[in-house]
C-alpha positions in Angstrom: 107.2 108.7 95.4 109.1 109.9 92.0 108.2 113.4 91.5 106.3 113.2 87.9 105.4 117.0 87.8 103.1 118.0 84.8 102.1 116.0 82.3 99.4 115.0 79.4 97.9 112.2 77.9 99.6 110.7 75.3 96.9 109.7 72.1 98.1 108.9 68.7 95.6 112.0 67.7 97.7 114.6 69.5 101.3 112.5 69.7 102.9 115.2 67.1 101.4 118.4 69.1 102.9 116.3 72.5 106.3 116.2 71.5 106.4 119.3 70.3 104.5 120.8 74.0 107.1 123.1 76.3 107.3 122.0 80.0 106.1 118.2 79.4 107.6 116.3 82.1 105.5 112.9 81.3 102.8 111.2 79.5 100.4 108.4 80.1 99.3 106.2 77.3 96.4 103.7 77.3 98.7 100.5 78.0 95.6 98.4 75.4 96.8 100.9 73.1 100.5 100.1 73.1 102.2 96.7 71.6 105.4 96.0 73.6 107.4 94.6 70.8 106.2 98.1 68.3 105.9 100.9 70.8 104.9 104.0 69.2 107.6 106.1 67.3 106.1 109.5 69.2 106.6 107.5 72.9 110.0 106.3 71.8 111.2 109.4 71.2 109.6 111.1 74.2 111.0 108.7 76.4 115.2 109.7 74.6 114.6 113.0 75.8 114.2 112.4 78.9 110.3 112.6 79.5 108.3 109.2 81.7 106.5 107.3 79.8 103.2 105.1 82.1 101.0 103.0 81.0 97.4 103.3 82.0 95.3 99.8 81.8 91.6 99.9 81.2 90.6 96.1 80.8 91.8 94.3 84.4 88.8 94.8 86.2 90.7 94.8 89.4 86.9 95.4 90.8 85.5 92.6 89.4 84.3 89.2 91.2 86.3 87.4 88.9 90.7 87.0 90.1 92.8 89.2 87.5 93.6 87.7 84.1 97.1 86.3 83.9 97.2 86.9 80.4 96.2 90.6 80.7 98.3 91.1 84.1 101.5 90.0 81.7 100.5 91.9 79.2 100.7 94.6 81.6 103.9 94.1 82.9 105.4 94.1 79.3 104.4 97.5 78.4 105.4 98.8 81.6 109.6 97.4 80.5 109.1 98.0 77.6 108.6 102.2 78.4 110.5 101.6 81.2 107.8 103.2 83.2 108.2 104.0 87.2 104.6 102.6 87.7 101.7 101.5 86.0 97.7 102.6 86.7 94.7 100.5 86.7 90.9 101.6 88.1 88.8 100.7 91.2 86.3 99.2 88.7 84.7 96.5 87.3 84.5 95.6 83.3 82.9 92.4 83.0 81.0 90.2 84.6 79.0 86.6 84.4 80.6 83.3 83.8 81.2 80.7 85.9 81.0 82.2 89.4 77.5 82.9 88.5 76.8 80.3 85.3 75.6 82.6 83.5 76.8 84.3 80.1 79.9 86.3 80.7 79.5 90.4 79.7 81.4 93.0 79.0 80.3 96.7 79.9 82.8 98.5 77.4 83.2 101.2 80.1 84.5 101.0 83.9 81.6 100.7 86.1 81.8 101.5 90.0 81.9 99.1 92.3 79.8 98.6 95.8 81.5 100.0 98.3 80.4 97.2 100.7 83.1 95.1 102.6 82.5 92.0 99.9 84.1 94.4 97.4 86.7 95.6 99.3 87.7 92.2 100.0 87.8 90.7 96.8 89.3 94.4 95.5 92.1 93.9 98.1 92.9 90.4 97.2 92.8 91.3 93.2 95.3 93.6 93.6 97.4 92.0 95.7 97.2 89.6 92.8 98.3 92.9 90.4 100.7 94.0 92.5 102.7 90.4 92.6 102.2 90.1 89.3 104.0 93.5 88.4 107.4 94.6 88.4 106.5 98.3 89.0 104.9 99.9 92.1 100.7 100.0 90.4 98.5 103.0 91.3 94.7 102.6 91.1 91.6 105.4 89.8 88.9 106.5 91.7 86.3 106.2 89.0 83.4 108.2 87.8 80.1 107.5 87.8 76.7 108.1 87.1 75.0 105.7 89.3 74.9 104.8 93.0 74.3 100.5 94.7 72.0 100.5 97.4 72.8 99.5 100.9 76.8 101.2 100.5 78.6 100.7 104.2 81.0 103.6 103.3 82.0 106.6 101.9 84.2 107.1 98.4 86.7 108.4 101.1 87.3 105.4 103.7 86.9 103.1 101.0 90.3 104.6 99.2 91.4 104.8 102.5 90.9 100.7 103.3 92.4 99.7 100.3 95.2 101.8 100.9 95.9 100.8 104.0 94.9 96.9 103.5 97.3 96.4 100.0 99.9 99.5 100.0 98.9 100.3 96.8 99.3 104.0 95.8 96.0 106.2 94.5 95.8 107.9 91.5 93.1 110.5 92.4 91.0 111.9 89.2 89.6 115.5 90.6 87.5 115.6 87.2 85.9 112.0 88.7 85.3 113.5 92.1 83.3 116.3 90.7 81.9 113.8 88.3 80.5 112.0 91.6 79.5 115.3 92.8 77.3 116.1 90.3 75.5 112.6 90.1 75.9 111.1 93.4 76.0 114.2 95.8 79.2 113.5 97.4 81.2 116.2 98.5 84.9 116.0 97.3 86.1 117.9 99.8 84.8 115.7 102.3 86.5 112.4 100.3 89.6 114.6 100.3 89.2 114.6 104.3 89.0 110.8 104.3 91.7 109.9 102.0 95.1 108.7 102.9 96.8 111.9 101.0 100.0 110.8 101.3 99.6 107.2 99.1 99.2 109.6 95.9 100.7 108.4 93.7 99.4 111.1 90.8 96.4 113.0 89.8 94.5 113.3 86.4 92.2 116.5 85.3 89.7 116.5 82.6 86.6 117.6 81.6 83.0 116.8 80.7 79.7 118.1 79.9 76.5 118.4 82.5 73.0 117.5 80.2 69.5 117.1 81.9 71.3 117.4 86.0 73.9 114.3 85.0 77.6 115.0 84.2 78.6 113.1 81.7 83.1 112.3 82.4 83.8 112.9 78.3 87.5 113.4 78.5 86.3 115.5 75.4 85.2 119.1 76.4 87.4 121.8 78.0 88.3 121.2 82.2 85.8 123.2 84.2 86.8 126.0 87.0 85.0 123.5 89.5 87.4 120.6 88.6 90.4 123.1 88.7 88.5 124.0 92.4 89.1 120.7 93.9 92.6 120.5 92.1 93.2 123.9 94.0 91.7 122.0 97.5 94.1 119.1 96.9 97.2 120.5 96.2 96.3 122.7 99.1 96.6 119.8 101.3 99.6 117.9 100.1 102.2 118.4 96.2 100.8 115.7 94.6 103.9 114.1 93.0 102.6 114.6 89.3 99.0 116.2 87.7 98.5 115.2 84.1 95.6 116.7 81.7 93.1 114.2 80.3 91.8 114.7 76.6 90.7 111.5 75.0 88.5 113.2 71.8 87.5 116.4 69.6 91.0 117.5 70.3 91.8 121.1 70.0 94.8 123.3 68.9 97.5 122.4 70.6 97.9 125.6 71.9 94.5 125.4 73.3 95.5 122.8 75.3 98.6 124.3 76.7 96.2 127.0 77.9 94.8 124.2 80.4 98.6 122.5 81.0 98.7 126.7 81.9 96.0 126.8 84.3 96.5 123.8 86.0 100.1 124.8 86.8 99.0 128.4 87.9 96.9 125.9 90.5 99.4 124.5 91.4 101.4 127.4 91.9 99.1 129.4 93.7 98.3 126.1 96.4 102.6 126.6 96.5 102.9 130.1 97.3 99.9 129.9 100.1 101.5 126.8 101.9 99.7 123.4 101.6 99.8 120.4 103.3 98.8 121.4 106.6 94.5 122.7 106.1 92.5 122.6 103.0 90.5 125.5 101.5 87.7 125.0 104.2 89.4 125.0 106.9 89.4 121.1 107.6 92.3 119.1 108.7 93.7 116.8 106.3 93.7 113.3 105.6 95.4 110.7 107.7 98.4 108.8 105.2 97.9 105.5 105.0 100.0 103.4 107.4 103.3 103.2 108.2 103.2 99.3 107.7 100.9 99.2 104.3 103.3 102.6 102.5 106.4 99.9 103.4 104.8 97.0 101.8 104.0 98.7 98.5 107.6 100.2 98.9 110.1 97.2 99.8 108.2 94.7 97.3 109.8 97.0 94.2 113.1 98.4 96.1 116.4 97.5 95.5 118.7 94.6 97.8 119.5 97.0 101.0 117.0 99.8 100.5 115.2 100.6 103.4 111.3 100.0 103.4 110.2 103.4 104.8 112.6 105.1 102.6 112.8 108.7 103.8 109.5 108.9 104.9 108.1 109.8 108.4 106.3 107.3 110.2 102.8 108.3 111.3 100.4 106.5 113.6 97.2 104.9 111.8 94.2 106.9 112.0 95.7 109.9 112.9 97.5 112.7 110.6 99.8 115.5 110.7 99.4 119.0 111.2 101.3 122.0 110.4 102.2 122.2 114.1 103.3 118.4 114.0 100.9 117.1 116.4 98.6 114.8 115.2 95.0 115.1 114.4 92.5 112.6 114.6 90.5 111.8 111.9 86.5 112.0 111.9 84.8 109.7 114.4 83.4 107.9 111.2 86.8 107.2 109.4 88.7 106.3 112.6 86.4 103.6 113.7 86.6 102.4 110.4 90.4 102.1 110.2 90.5 100.5 113.9 88.8 97.6 111.7 90.3 96.8 109.1 94.3 95.7 111.0 92.7 92.3 111.3 91.7 92.0 108.0 94.9 93.0 106.4 96.4 90.3 104.8 93.0 87.8 105.3 92.2 86.9 101.5 89.0 87.6 100.1 86.7 84.4 100.6 85.0 82.6 97.5 81.4 83.5 99.4 82.0 87.1 99.2 83.3 86.9 95.2 80.2 84.8 94.7 78.2 87.5 96.5 80.1 90.2 94.4 79.5 87.9 91.1 76.2 88.2 91.2 75.4 91.5 92.4 77.8 92.7 89.1 76.5 90.6 86.8 72.3 91.4 87.4 73.5 95.0 87.2 75.0 94.7 83.9 72.3 92.9 82.4 70.2 95.2 83.4 72.3 97.8 82.0 73.2 96.0 78.4 71.1 93.3 78.0 67.9 94.4 79.3 66.9 92.6 81.7 65.1 93.7 85.5 66.3 96.6 86.9 67.7 95.0 90.7 66.3 96.0 93.4 67.3 99.3 94.9 68.7 101.1 91.7 67.7 104.1 90.5 65.5 102.8 86.9 65.9 106.7 85.6 69.3 106.5 86.5 69.8 103.1 84.9 68.3 104.0 82.0 70.6 107.1 81.8 73.9 104.5 82.0 72.1 102.2 79.6 72.1 105.1 76.7 76.1 106.0 77.6 77.1 102.9 77.6 75.2 102.1 74.0 76.4 105.0 72.8 80.2 104.8 74.0 79.9 101.0 72.3 78.8 102.6 69.1 81.8 105.0 68.7 84.8 102.5 69.8 83.2 100.2 67.3 83.2 102.8 64.5 87.0 104.2 65.5 87.7 99.7 66.1 86.1 99.5 62.3 85.8 102.4 60.5 84.4 101.2 56.9 81.5 100.0 59.1 80.0 104.0 59.5 81.6 104.8 55.9 79.5 102.0 54.0 76.3 102.7 56.1 76.5 106.0 56.4 73.5 108.0 58.2 72.3 104.7 58.9 75.1 103.8 61.2 74.6 104.9 64.2 70.4 104.3 64.3 71.3 100.8 63.3 74.2 99.5 66.1 72.0 101.5 68.4 68.8 99.2 67.5 71.2 95.7 67.2 73.2 97.0 71.0 69.6 96.8 72.4 69.1 93.0 72.5 72.9 92.2 71.7 75.1 92.3 74.6 78.9 92.6 73.8 81.0 89.3 75.0 84.3 89.4 73.2 85.3 92.8 72.7 85.0 95.2 70.5 86.7 94.0 66.8 84.3 91.3 67.4 81.1 93.4 68.2 82.0 94.7 64.7 82.2 91.5 63.1 78.5 90.5 65.1 77.0 93.5 64.1 77.5 93.4 60.8 77.3 89.7 60.6 73.5 90.5 62.0 72.6 92.9 59.6 73.3 90.6 56.8 71.4 87.9 58.2 68.6 90.4 58.1 68.9 91.4 54.9 69.7 94.7 55.5 70.6 96.9 54.3 68.1 97.3 51.9 70.5 99.1 49.4 71.8 96.0 47.2 75.2 97.8 46.6 75.4 99.0 50.4 74.5 95.1 51.1 77.1 94.0 48.8 79.7 96.4 50.7 79.0 95.3 53.5 79.4 91.6 52.8 82.8 92.1 51.7 84.1 93.9 54.6 82.4 91.0 57.1 84.0 88.7 54.8 87.4 89.5 54.2 87.6 90.1 58.1 85.5 87.2 59.4 88.0 84.8 58.9 91.4 83.7 61.4 93.1 85.8 57.8 92.1 88.2 55.6 91.3 86.5 52.5 93.8 88.1 50.1 96.3 85.2 52.2 94.1 82.1 52.4 94.8 79.3 49.8 92.1 78.7 47.8 91.1 75.8 49.4 90.7 77.7 52.5 88.8 80.8 50.9 86.1 78.0 49.5 85.4 77.1 53.0 85.3 80.2 54.9 83.0 81.8 52.1 80.2 78.6 53.2 80.6 79.3 56.5 78.6 82.5 55.7 77.8 83.0 59.6 80.8 81.8 61.4 82.0 83.9 64.3 86.0 84.0 65.5 86.8 86.0 68.9 89.1 88.8 67.6 90.6 89.8 70.9 90.4 93.4 72.1 
C-alpha cells in the first residue's frame, strides 16, 4: 500500500491555509464538491508540489439495498483521474432508502446512516463494493462510520463485519478512530476489541477528528478539537501497525491555521511515540494484534489495479486466514468467535447477494429512514429516545446544509430561517438533494402565505422564481419567462 504520510482534509474555507502549512504530505477532498472539468486551483497547486489528493465520496450509499448508481460511480472515477489519485474512498453506510425495491417513495437521509451488521447486509455490501471496484480506475477503500443508533438483532461486531468485508472483497479499509470513539460512547462498543478483530494489514489510512458530548451522546461534529480519547485510540492502533497515512478532518468552525497545525503536531507526536516504543505486535492493553485479510483477498485487490506483469501479492508475505503474526513470528489465533466467523466466509467469497437479501434490507432501511425523516412509527426493537436524537440531528444538519447551498435563504428570512425550516422538515422528507430541498422549502412558505412581512415575502418569491426554472430568469427568452411566471408551483429536480 502506498505510504501517504500526514495529511489534512482540504476544504475551500481553509484552502490557502492548507497550502501554507508545513509538512502536509497529502490532502483529502470531498468528491462531490470537486468537478472533474474544473478542479480548484488550490488543489492543482498542491498537486504540482507533489502533494497527493484523494477524493472522498459521501453519496454512493454502498451499504444501501440498491446497487451503486452508475452515474455516481462514473463521476467518482472521473474525479480520481482528474486528481491523479492513487485511491478513492467511500463509507460503509446507507444514505437513501425506498424506491422500487419497496414500492415506496425514495427518501434521502442527507447523512451517513449505519447498516445492520447482519449477513444479509454483508452480502449486499460485498456485492456493492465489487461493483464499485470494477467501475473505478484505482483501488477503493471504505470507512467505518459513527452512529447514534444501534440496529436490533445484529449478528456480528463491527470488527467481525469489517474483517469479513475485507476478506471477501479485498477492499482496503479507512479506519476512523474518532468514529470508534463515537460508537464507544453511543453504543457501548470497545474500541480495543474492534481493533483486535480488524484486518490491520488492510488499512489504507486513518481519520482523526473531533466532536462533542451532550446529554450522554457523542456527536461526531468534525467542528471541534480532537479530544484525548480519540488520540488514545490512535495510539492503540499505531502500537499494532504503522498506518500508511493519517489525516485530520475538520468541516466547520475552522480555527486559526496555527490551531490546526498544533492538532497535526499532536497526531505526529502520537505516531512517533508509537514508533519509538515498537509497533505491530502487541496492543496498548496487551492483546494480540489482529489478523490481516486473507492472502487471496489481498491479491484480488492488488491485482485488480496492478500493471501487467506485476506479482499480485507484491512484497507481502502470505498469511493463513484467521491468524496473525506476532513479534516472534509465530501465529496467534483470533478470538474463538472471530475465528469461527471467519471460517464461514470462504464458501461465499464470490457469491452474489441474492435478491431476497436486497429486498429484506431495503424494507428494513426504508422503515428506519421513514421514522427518522417522515415521522412514521419507530420500527420494533429500536431505542425510541435515541431515534429521536438522531431525527433531530438529521433535521439540524439538513437546515445547516441548505443554508450553505442557498445562503440567500437565511439572509432573507433572518432569525426566522431555522425555526421555519425545522418545522418544515418535520413533515417534508428530502427526496431530491439539498438544492431541490431549498426550492421546496421556499415554495412551501410562499404557498402558505409566509413570511407574514410583505417585503420579506416579496424577496423570497423573487429568489424562488429566479431559481425554480431550468435557467436563471436573466437567461430566459421572454416567452419562456412568461410561462415560468405562470407555473408558480412547478418543481424542478436539481442534482446535488
